[in-house]
N, C-alpha and C positions, 0 to 999 in steps of 0.2 A: 025679497029686497029688489026694488026696481032698478033698472039700468040707468046710468047717469045720462042726463039730457045732453044732446050735442051742443057745442058752443054756438051762441047766437051770431049769425053773420052780420056784417056791417049794414046799416041802412043805406039808402041811395044817396042821401046828403052826406053821410059820413064817408061813403066811398068816393064821392066827388072831392071832398075836402082832403082825404088821404092822397088821392092822385095828384092834387095840386102841391102837396108837400113831399112827394116821392115815396109815400108809404104804400106798400102793396096790400091789397085786400084778398089776394090769392096767390098761390104758387103752384108750379108744376114739377112734382118729383120725377116724372117721366113724360115723354112727349105726348102720350095719349091720356094723361090724367091731370086734373086740376083739383087743388084742395083749397077751400076757403079759409082765410085767416079769421080768427074770432074777433068780434067787436072789441073785446077787452084788449087784445093784442094791438089792434089798430089805435084804440083810444090811448093806451099807455105810450105807444111810440110817438103819437102826436103830442102828448103831454111832455115827453122828453125833448121835443122840438119847440116847446114853449107855446103850444096850441091847446087851448081848452076845448075838449070835445066830450066833456062829462055828461052833458044833457043835450036833448034835442035842440033847445034854444041856443045853447052854447055852440053847437055844431053849425046852426044856421048863421049865427053872428060871425063865427070864424070864417065860414065860407064866403060870406059877403065881403068881409074885410080882406081876405086873400084875393078875391076877384078884383076888388077895387085897387088894391096895391099893384097887381099885375097890369091892370089897365092904365094906371098912372105912370108906371115906370117906362122910360124909353128904352132902357137896357137892363139885362139881368145883372146881378152883382159882379159877375166875372164873365168876360168875353174872351174867346180864344181866336187867335189868328195863326193859321198854319202856313208858314212861309209867306208867299205873296197873295194867298187866297183871301178874298173878302168874306168875312163871316156873315151868316144869314142875319144875325142880330143887327149888324150895321147896315146891311142892304135893305132891311125892313124899316129903317128910320124914315119919318115923314120928310118929304121934299123940303129943302131949305134948312134942314137941321144943321146947326153949327157944331163942329167938334173942336175941343181943346184937349190936346194930348200932351202930357208931360212924362217923358221917359225916365226910367230909373237912372239914366246917365245925366239927367238935368236938362235935356233938350225939350223944345216945344214944337209941336206939329199941329197942323190944322186938318190933315187927312191921314187916314190909317193905311198909308202906303209907304213902302221902303223903310219901315221901322226896324231898329236894331232888335235882336232877341232880348227878351227880358219881361219883367212884369211892370207895366206902366199904369199911370192914372189917366182916365179918359172922362171927360165931361161932355155930355150931349145936351144941347139946348135947342128945343123945337121952336118954330115960329109962333106957336100959341103960348109960349112962355114956360112950358114945362122944362125942367132941367133934371138930369140924372147923372150922378157920378158913379163910375164903376172901375174895376180893374181890367186891364187889357194884357192878356198873356200872349206874347209873340214867341212862337217856338218853331224850330226847324220842322220841315214836313215829317221827318223821321230820323231815327238813329242809323248811322252807317253800320254795315256788317263788320264783324271783327276782321282784322287785316288778313287772316288766313285761317284755314281749318286747323284746329288744335285739339290736343288731348291734355288731360290734367288729372289731378288727384283730388278726391273728396275726403275730408277728415273732420272729426270732432276734435277741436284743439285740445280740450282738457284730457283727451284719451292718449295724446301723443307725448309720452314722457321720454325725456332723454336722461343721460347720466348727470345732468346739471339741473334738472327741474326740481322744484320744491314740492313734489308730491302730485303735480298735475302739469299737463303741457302748458307752455307759456309762449309769449310773443317772440322770444329768442329762438325757441324751438320751431316756431312757424317760419322765421327767417331762415333758419338752417335747412328746413325741409324745402322751402321754395328755392333757395340757392342751389341745393343739391339736385332737386328735380329739374330745374331749368337747365343747369349745366351738364349734368350726367345723363339725364333721361330725355332731354329735349321737350319737356312738358311745357305747356303754354299757360297753365294756371293752377292754383290750389284753392279749392273752395272750403270754407270753414263754417262752423255753426255761428249763430248770432253771438257777438261779443259785447252785447249791451250790458249796462249796469244792472246788477240784480238787486233785489230787495234785501237789505242787511238783516242780520239776526240769525241765531242758531236755533233749530236747524234751518238753513236756508233752502229755499226751493231750488233743486239742482237743474230744473228745466231752463234752458236758455231762451225759451219762447214765451216767458211770462215775466219780463223784466220790469225794473223800477223805472228805467229810462231807456228809450231807444236812441235818443240823440247822443248820449254820452256813454263812453265805454267803461268796462269794469276793470278796476285796478288789480283784481286778483290775477289777471293775465300778465302782469309785469314780471320781467326778469330783474330781480332786485340788484344783482351784481352789475347790471348794465346802467343803473342810475348813477350818473357821475358823482353825486354827493355821497353815495354809500361808502366810497373809498376813504372819505374824510370823517366818518363817524369816530368820535374820540373814545367812546366806551368800547374798546376792542374785546373786552371780556363778554359783554352782552352780544356783540357781533358773533363771536365764536359759538356762544350758546345757541344763537338763532340758526347758525349754519348747521350745527349738530342736529337741531330739531328738524330742519329742512331735510337733512340727509336721512333722518329716521322716517319721515313721511314718505320720501322716495323709496326707501328700502321696504317699507310696509307694503307698498303696492307692487313693486318689481320683484322683491325677494320673497315676500310671505303671502302674496296673492290676495291682499286685502283690497277693499274697494277704495276708490279715490275719495278722500275726506276733504271736500271743498271747505268746510267750516274750519278745520284745523289748518289747512293751507292758508286761508285768509287771515286767521288769527296770527299766524307766524309772520306773514308778510306785513300785516298791519303794524305789528310791533317794530319790525325793521323800518317801515316807512315813517313811523313816529320818530325814530332816531334820525332818519334822513331829513325830516322836516326841521330838525334843530340845527342843521348845517346851513350856514348862510350861502346864498347863491352868489357866484362870481358876477362881476359887472355885466358880462355878455349874457350869461344865463338869466340874470335878473331882468335885463332889457327884453329878452325873448319871452320870458314869462309875462311881463307887462303887456307886450304886444298880443299875446294869446288871450289874456283877460279882456283886453279892449275889444278884440275881434269877436269873442264869444258873448260878451256883454251881459245883459240881464238874464239870459237863459242859463248861463253857467253860474251866475250868482244865485239864482233860484235853486238850481240843482244842489249846489254846495250847501245852501241854507237848509234845504230839506234834509240832507245827510247829517248836518250838525244837529238839527232838531230831533231827528230820529234817534240819535244817540241818547237824548234825554227823555223822549216821550214815546219811543217805540216806532216800529216801521210802518204803522198805518195811521195816516194823518187824520182819518175820521175820528180817531180816539184821542187826539190831542186836545188841549184846552181850546175852547171855542174860538178865542181870538187869534190863535195861531193857525187855524184851518184856512184862513184867508192869506195868501202870499203877499197881498198888498195892504194889509192892516197895519196900523201904527204899532201894535204889539209885535208883529212879525219883524217890522223894521227895527224895533228896539232889541228884540232877541238877536237879530243879525249882528247888531253892533256889539252886544255883550258876548257873542260867540265868534268874534272876528278871527281869532286864532284857529278855531275849528273850521270855519268857513274857508279860510285860506288853506288849511290842510287838505280839505276835499277838493278844492280848486286845483291845488298843486298835483294831486293824484291824477286828475283828468288830463292835465298838461303832460305829465310824464307818460301816461298811457298813450295819449295821442302821438307823442314823439316815437314811441316804440312801434306803434301801428304803422306810422309813416315810414319808419326804417324798414319794416318787413316788406312793404310794397316796393320800396326803392331797391332792396336786395333782389326781389323777384324780377324786376325789370332789368336790373344790371346783369342778371343771370340769363337774359335772353328771352324771358317770357313775354309774349305779345300782350297778354292780359294782366297777369300777376295774381294778386289775391282777390278772390271772389268772396265778398262779405254777404251776410244773410240778414235781411230785414224781417223781424218778427211781425205778426199781424197786429199786435197791440201791446198794451202795458198793464201792469198790475194796478188794480183800482186804488190801492193804498200807497202807491209809489210816488216818486218825485215828479214824473211828467203829469200824472193825474192831479197832483196838488197844484203844480205851477201853471197848468193850462186848463183849469177847471171850466172856463167858459167855452172851451172847444169840445168838451166831452158830454155825452148824453147821460144825465144823472138817472140812476135807477135802471140802467140797461146793461146788458152783457152781450158780447158777440158769441155766436155759436153756429150751428148748422141744423137745418130742418130734418125731420125723419126721412130716411131713404131705405133702399134695399139692404144696405150694410148695417144700419143702426136705426131700428124702429123707434127708439126713444129720442132721437135727435141728440145734439151735443150743445153743452154750455161751456165755453172756454174761459169764462171768468174775466173777460177783458172788456173794459168800457169802450164803446165805439165813439169815434169822432162824430160831431154834428155836421151834416153836410151844409146846412144853412150858414153856420158860423164860419166854416171853411171858406165858402163862397164870398161871404161878406168881407173877409180878411184878405182876399186874393190868394188864399191857400198858404198864408204865411207860415203856419207851423209845419206844414208838409214840405214847403220849400226849405225851411231851416233844417229840418231833419235830413233831407236828401243832401244838402250842401255839407252837413257835418260828416255823413258817411262817405261821400265821394272825396273827402280830403285824403283818404288813404285806401280807397277801393279801386281796383282796376275794373271790377264788375260788381254788380249788385244783384243778388237773388232776392226776389220779393216773394215771401211766403204767402200763399193763398192770394195770388194776384187778382183773382176775381173780386176781391174786396175793393178794388178801385172802381168797380161798377155797382156793387150792392153788397150789403151785409145782412145776415140774419140777426135781428135784434130780439133778445129774450128779456122780458120784463123781470125785474128782481122779484124773487119769491114764487115764480112760476116755472113750470118745466119747459124744456126746449120746444116741446110740441105746441106750446101756446105762444110762439113767437111769430114774427113776420119779417119780410124783407123791407129794407129801407134803401132807396137808391141814392147814389152819389153822382155828381156830374163827372162821368168818366172822361169826357173830352177834356175838361179842365185838369183833372188828375193826371191824365196822360200827357197833357201839354207841359205841366210842371215837371213831370218825370223826364220827358224828352229834353226839355230845356236844360235842366240841371245835369243830366247825364252827358249831354253834348258839350256843355261847358267843361266838364271834367274829362272828356274823351273816354268815357267809360261805357262798357257793355251792360245791358239790363236783361236779366233772365227771370221770367215769371214762372212761379210754381203753379201750374194749371192742371194738376192731377185731379181725378175724380169727376163729379158732375159739374159741367161747365155750361153756363147759359149760352144759348145760340147767339152768335155774333161776337162773342168776347175774344175768341182766338183770332178771328179775322181782324178785329180792331187792333189787337196787340201787334199782329203781323204787319199791318199797314204802317205802324209807327216804328217798326224795327225792334220791337221787344221780343226776345226769344221765349220759347216755351220750354217745358220739361217733359221728356219722354223716357219712361222706364220700361225696359224690355218686357217684363211679365205682364204689363197692362196693354201692350200694343197688339191688339187683335182687331179683326174685322167685325166689330160689334154690331154693325147694321147688316152684315151678310152671313157668312157661315161661321163666324165667331172663332175662326182659327187664327193662329199667329200670323201677323202681317209679314209678307216678304220684305226684305230690307229696302228695296227700291220704292215701297209704298209709304215709307216714313217721310215725315216732313224734314226739310233741311234746316229751318230756322229754329233750332232747339239745342238744348244740352241733353244728350242721350246717355243714359246710364243703365247699369244692370240692377242697381238697388239704391236705397236711400237710408238715412238714419232711422226711419220709422218702419223699415222692412227688414226681413231676414237677410243676412249676408248670403252671397251666392252659393257658398258651400252648403249652408243650411237648407237653402231652397232646393238644391239639387238632390240632397239626401232625404229630405222630408223631416229633418230634425226640428224644423220650426213648428210642425204640427205637434210633435211630442212635447215640446216646450210649453206650448199653449195648453195642452192637455194636463201637464203636471201642475199648472197654475189654476186649473178649473175654469178656463176661458172658453172652451168649446161649447157651442150651442147644439151640436149634433153628435151622434156616437163617434168615437175615435176612428173606427173602421171606415166610416163614410168620409170623414175629413181626410184620412190618409189616402183613400182611393182617389178622391178628387184632386188632391195635391199631386199625387203620382201621375195621374192622367194629364194634368196641366203641364208638368215637367216633361213627360214623354212626348207631348206634341211639339214642344220646343226642341227637344233633342232630335226628334225625327226631322224637323226642318233643318237643323244644323247639319245633320248627316246628308240630307238631300242636296244641300248647298256645297258639300265637300269640305265642311269646316270641322268635322269631327270624325274620329276613327271608328272602329268597331265597338262591340258590346263591352270589351275589356278596357275601354279607355279610362284612364285615371281621372280622379276628381280634378286634379290640377289641369289636365288637358281639357276637360269639359269647361272649366272656368275660362280658360284661354279661348276656347271655341265661342263662348258667349260674347267675349270682347272682340273676337275676330268678326263676328256677326255685326256688332255695333259699327265696326269699321266699314262694313259693306253698305251701311245706310248713308244717305246724303247729309246726315247731321253734321253741322259745322263745328260743334263742340262735343267731345266724348269724354265722359268722366269715369274714372276708376275709383271705386270705393276702396280706400287704402287698406282696410282690413282684409278685403278680398285678395290682396296681393300675397298674403301669408296664410290664407285658409281659415281665418277667424270665423267662428260659427255663431257668435253671440250678437244679437241686435243691440244697438246702443239704446234704443227706446222701444218699449213694447206697449203700443197704444192699448188703452183699456185697463192698465195696471197703475197702481200707485206705490204701495209698499210691498207688493207681492214680488216685484222684480226690481233689480238695482238700476233703474233707468238713469242715464246720464252720469254714471259713476264707474264705468268699466274702462280699463286701459285696453289698448289694442293688444290682441293676443294671437298666438299661432293656433293651429288646428287642435292642439292638445289643451288649449286654454292657458298656456304659459304667457305671461305678459312679455311683450317685445319692445325694446327701447328704439328710439330714433336711430341710434347708431347701428343696431342690429338690422333694422329695416333697410338702411342704406347698403348693408352688406348681404342682403338676402338674395340668393340666386333665384328663388321662386318669384319674388317681386320683379326682379330684372327680366325674367323670362316672360312675365305677363306684359310688362311695358314693351318688350321687344315685339310682341304681337302688334301693338299699335304703331310701332316705328317701321313696320314692314311697308 
């Protein structure tokens, strides 16, 4: 049997066409190696951008059309102004070009100077009669640094159960944690997992990183008793029954060691919220709800309509009746009218959740936290969910976001998330991205952006093809960053980019220039271009959130003991013999412990596990990092990772409560009384 033929590389014309649309024809998995993208990958990516490159003639026609378009346009679709600096696009306009600028505040200007921050409309008219309309983003030069160096807690909210939770952590638990951590521990922030709306239906995908909507939150996080109308539900017998069910869900996790059952929690809360929906709002609450509906506008109506239609037709809009797959069709408008009550129900849930999210941030700030709640923005959304339905024109059909093959994953990755189209974003002045950020900054003191490199480029994988047959598609990073800086500055919020792993040259520098923090995890901080040994603390960057671990990595106790290797071995995930994996993990840990000892942060060989975890965090304090995060489970010796990449049903990802070193679930109340957690935080308070 003959070996498979290598993928055909793009032709010269196809390469030129791809470059003009931001589609890469090669990528570099390492500085000394370049890999060509296949012609199929490039052609499919161009097709998703509305460019026909299926034949040689089509490529030549598309190339000519693109070159003609670029020659005729005076300005690109979106122009960025940083502070008072004149952008190159405006400086390059022909002499005598007239500008007509209308700001989002309604003012008119004839020059692009001293403009207020915002996204404005600009029309350039050249002496030869050519005229181009574009969007003008005016953003501050960068975000200011947080007011002071701070430390805080990192937690997956669902895992943080209190004695009042309905089987999983909720927004009242978040408020209690933030209030206690700010007042009693001097913490500056609490970082949580994405709280985006998930795709409904049982069994629901428990991952918070593949939501139905990133703009709107998930009502499963509501504390039902804190909804004012809940006290006025007339059917007290049903209320008692629901409270008993909630208590049973809580006891199953805390008392019997069962996994968090998100589906059962949501079903119980949904029934309670149906009762709440039957309680009339008071005049003040009704007015507040009306204001919220007006402020959220079409986007909330679309989201609630999708939720109502999903109840009838299932959670994947691709399988709905054809007429309902278009959010602007007459059939959808008719269905929205017929489902008015259900649309209102889901709109009301968003309002209630938004209020509790805002209350949690208010509690954090009142407790003295300079930052407050750090929310997490997932990379993308589920292809069958609400955002993908309502914003179809902005998504690249037939494409999925992933990662190319690298030293850690030879097959690459397909994350199952449809990417945004960079051309449609630019044509709209980045309207969907701006709206998304404004929604999150309503209740975020800071925003963590997962895979922040996606502001620059994303690996597009054609549907039906393996990740190895994808290619990079570039975004206008300057415009994406300008929108991010603009909206964050308006909210007075900090931005943290998750920039772990392979990062394209220049990305970290561009983020740093705009005041966007990075993420540094202790075990990854080595001199990779030198002796590959652990970095001394003074070699770390200052503009970052420094942590010992994350939700995708082993807890520190597990890392120090090597338990994480045994766990992966028990699940059949190792690619080398167990002895080799153990030896490598032990050597890695030994190098770090040796550095801690040489710095005087660690005692002798008999040092306890708790003391070694403290030493790790004492080391983080020695770095110049302006934000230091403590993985909350590390405070009580939890050994179980919340997520084990590479697994699906082999491991209970996203369903574990915080537990102690013996695996016993620990409540929020017990955490607050834990001497071990207090002792760890005292290390940072020194």
